[in-house]
N, C-alpha and C positions, 0 to 999 in steps of 0.2 A: 504494500499500500505506500504511495509517496504522498510525499507534504501537501501536496495541492488538491487530496481527494477527501480529507474530513469535513469537507460542505457540504456533501451529497451522502457523507455515511448512515446507514441506516443506523435504526435504534439499537438494534440487535450486535449490530457490528462495533457501533458504540462503547456500549458495555462490556463486549468482552476483551476492547481494547485498553479499558478504564478510562473513557474520556464520556467527560461529561455531553448529553447529547440532548436538545430540546425540539422536538418538531422535525425530528430525523436528521437534524443540523449538529454540527460538533460547536460548542462553544468556543471561541479560539479563546476570548478575552480567561475565560478559566484556564485554560491549559500555558496560554503565556504565565502566568500568574502562579500556578503549581511549577512552573520553573525558576523564576521569579525568587518563590521562597525556598526551592532548593539550594540554589546558587548562595545565598545568602548567609543559610547555615552552612555551605560550605565553606564561604570566605571567613565566616567567624571561625571557627574550625580550626582551619590551616593557619589564621593568626596566631591563638593562643597556644599550637602545637608547634609551629616555626619558629617562635619571638627565641626560644632557648638555642635553636638550631642555629638560628641565625646569629649569634652572638649579639643579639641587637639587645639594648636596654628599652625594655618595656616602659612606656609613659603611659601615667593614669588615664589622660588624656584619649590617648590612641584606644589601650585598652577597653575604655567606656564606651569609645564609639563603635570600635566592632562588635560589643557588646549588642548593638543593635539588631548583627545580626539572627540573634534568637525570636525574632518577631516572625523569621520564617515559619518557623511551628506554630504559631498562632495564625499566620495564613492560610496553612495545611490543614487544620483544626474547622477554620471555617468552611474550606471549601468541602472538605470531607462532608459535614451538614447540607452544604450545597447540593453535591454532588447526590448523595442518600436520597436526600427528596424528593430530584429532580430524575433520578433512574427508578424511583419506585410509583412516582404518579404521575411522570410527563409520558405515559404510556398508557394502552385502552390494558383494561383488567384490572381484577382485584387484587391487591398485595398479599402476597403469598409470603410466610414468616420463613418457612422453610427453603425453599427459593430462594431467599433472601441470603440467608445464612451460607448455603453453599456456596453462593457467587461470591460472596465476602471472603469466605476460606481460603476459594481458589485465587481471590486475587490476591492474598495478605500472605500466606503460606508457602506455596511450593516456591518462590523467590527469597524468600525470605531463609528457609532451610539451605537452599543452593549456598546464599552469602553465608549463612553459618559455615557449614562446611569450609569455604576457600577461608574465611578468618581463620577457622582452627587451624586449616593446611599449615597458610601463611605462618600463623604466631607459634604454631610449632618446628616449622625449619627455622625462624628467628631465635628459637630457642624462649619465649615469652608468652605463652601459649598458660590462659587461666586455668587453676587448678578447678574442679567444678565436682562437686557431691550429686551422685546420684538425684537426688530431688532437685536443687540446683538445674542442672545438665534438661531434667523432664519441663521442670519452670521454664527455661531461657526459652527450649522450642515450642513450649505453650505460650509463652510471652507473658506468662505471668509478669505483675507489678515488680514483686521484689528480684526477679530473675532474668528478666528482660534485657539489661542494659548488660549482662555481663560480660559475652562476649563483642556484641555490636551495642554500642554506649547510645546513640540516638535511637534505640530500638524500644527502650522505655517509650517514648509517644506511639509506638503502635500497640502498647497495652492499651491506652486510652483510648484510642481507635476500636480495638477490641470489645473493648466496654463499652461503645458508641453505640456501636453494633447491634450488640446483645439486648441493649435498651429499647433501641430503635425498632428493632425487627419484633421485640413483643408488642410495644405501644401502640407504634403504629398499623395494626389490625383494625383500630376504632377509626382508622379513616384518616385523609389526609388534614382536614382541619381539626377533627378531635385531636386526633396522635399527635398532633403539632402543640396545640392546646398544651394536652397531660404532657408528655414529654418535656416538656417547659417547668411547668409545675413539680415534675419528679424532679427533674435537677434542681432547680432553684432550692424546693425542700429539701433535698439530700445536703447540698452545701449549704445552707441553714443548720444542719444537725451537724453538721461537720465544723460550725465556727461555734458552736457550744461543747459540743465531746473532744474535739483535735484528736481523732480515733490513730492509734499509734500502727495498728497491721496495716501493710500495706495494701491489701485490697481494698479494706476500707476508708484508709486515704485519700484512694484514687477516686472512689464513690462517693466521695464527699467534696472534691476539690472544684474551686471555681472555674477551674478552663473547662470544663466542662459545659459551661454555658456559651462559650465558641461555637461548639458543633450547635446548640440552639441557635445561636446568630446565624449560624450559615443555613439552618431549615429554615427561620423566616424569612432570609433574605431570597431563597428559591420560590416560595412562595408566592411572596409580593412582587417579585420580578414576573413572575410566569401566568400570573392572574390581572395584572394590570400595565395596562402599557404606560409607564412612565416616561414624561417628556425628558427628550434630551439634556436637559436645561440643568436636572435632579440630578442626571449621571455626572454631571460635569460638577457638580457642586457635591455628590458624594465623595468625590474622588478629591477634591481640592479639600474639603474638610477632614479626610484622614491623613492627608501630606499633611496639614495642621497640627492635627493630635499628634502623629508621629512627633512631629519637630516639638510639640509642646513636650512631651514626654521625654525625650533625649535632653531640653531645657532643663524643666524641674526636675527631674530626677527618676529614671522609669520603675527606676528599684524601692521607690518610696510608694508605692500601691500594687494591689493585687493586679497583678501581667493583664489576666482577664480584660480588666477595665482600660487600663495604659497599652494594650496591645491590640487585645481581644477587639474593641471598638472599632477603632482605625480600619483593623484589617477586615472587619465587617463593612463597614463603610466604603473600603477602597473595591471589595467584590461588588457589590452591588453597585456601584459605580462603576466601574468596568464592563460587568453587566448590559447595564442600560445604557453604556454607550453603545457597545457591539448590535443591541437591539434594537436604536433608533438608527446608525448609520454604516457607513461602510468600514469594513474592518478586515483591508488591505494588509495592513502592516503584521496585526495581528495573526493575519490567517497565515501569513507566510514566518512568523515564528513559530507558531503555536505547537510544528511537531516536535521544539527542544520539550513543550510538556509531555509528551509520551515517556519518555527517560527518567521521569524526574523520580517516580519510588526508586527506580536501581541508583542514581544519581546519590539519593538520601542515605542508604544502603553502603555502596561502596566507598565512598569519598574517604572514610575513618582507614579504610583498609589502605586505601593507596598513599595517603598520608604516614600511616605506618610503614608502609615502604621504603620512600623517601626517605622519613628520617633514618631506619636501616642503614640506607645509600649508603647519607654523609655521613656516619657513623662508619660506617667500612672504610671510608674512603679519606676521612680527617677532613671534609669539606666544611667551609663557612661560607654558605652562598647569601647573595641578601637577600633581606626578607620578602622583596616586593616582589622579587625574580621567582622566589620560592612558589609564593602563593599565586602566581599569575600562572605558572607553569602547573602546578596544582591542579586547580579549579580548572584550568584548561583540559587538562591531560582525565579529570575527572568526568566531564562533560563528556568528550569524546567517546571514553570507553564507555560510559552511561549508554552512550547513542547506541553503539555496535553491539553492546550487549540486548539491549533491547529490541534493535531490529533480529538478531541471529537466534535469541533466547527465551527473552521475556515474550516479547509478541507470540509467536508460534503455539509456543507453551500456554498461555493462559487462553488461547482461542482455541485449542484443542481441548484442554478443560474444559471450558465455560461450553463447549458442542457437546461434551459427552456429561454434562451434568443438565444441559437443557432439556425441557420437556417434550416429547417426540410429539408430534397430532398422527391422531388415531385419523387412519382411512376413512373416508365415508362410503358405506356399502351403496353400493347401485340399487335404486329403486327396484 
């Protein structure tokens, strides 16, 4: 499938590709934002990993500025809520919890397990493989909250994704509107309980974390933008408001308030604005760039492994490379690797698995 084809992609194909689809068309704005979110996370992790290797003295200001890269996670959570609503209710037919769970498991776990194997192989070769108990290993494979980041650090976010899918899949049998309201009430209620009890158990802590609000924001953005024809001015206003709030968070101190508010709210506005702009005007640039979003999941999973390999190479060769060069080369390398891996492995494997779990239509008997 070529980068120019998503605009006419069918909904079934879009889901198999992991692409958001509305009315049979890929939302290129969401694809672009998936790529942006993954890339800023890569840049942030490259900075904090390469500062010692480059023999650079990290300044407080630079560390704080690059910390903005954490916003990529919040954009991802909003996008996840958006895509789950769109792919569940943007097509004819009744929402089916079992089929929803199967599609989500197929989308998340097989590629994750492949990268777990790659991480373990590389870290074993380098002599830095983590020692895990059988319970930790099983929990890591299952993306349990306490064990998910033991091999792939950023995988802690996938625990939140899995939990969101679980709650969404159960509650949304109520229907689009009632399910969205119920989902919001459940998450707000659980967060309120967490603010009172401060649970220490990893699962309970995750289930009461304010980050869950970002998934709700994405669900509401999807519902509003699919049901109402918003004017283009609203899109520009939402994007401008998001940029202002991002800037305000940086200026005021993004660690002084819950990240779901500091980063979650502007991320929701950004996604809403980008979608409205695409719905109300030409999306030529976004269409040309949206293919980069296809490999965003792989990019998110692979970049720490590539950073680890680069660090090992620098230590072996005794090199001190300029920080900027290290960051640029590694980021570009991760993007290229992710695109190739997606084309060669992720896309065909995911499509194959989706076909395997898709319900087959029974032939209609002749009268």
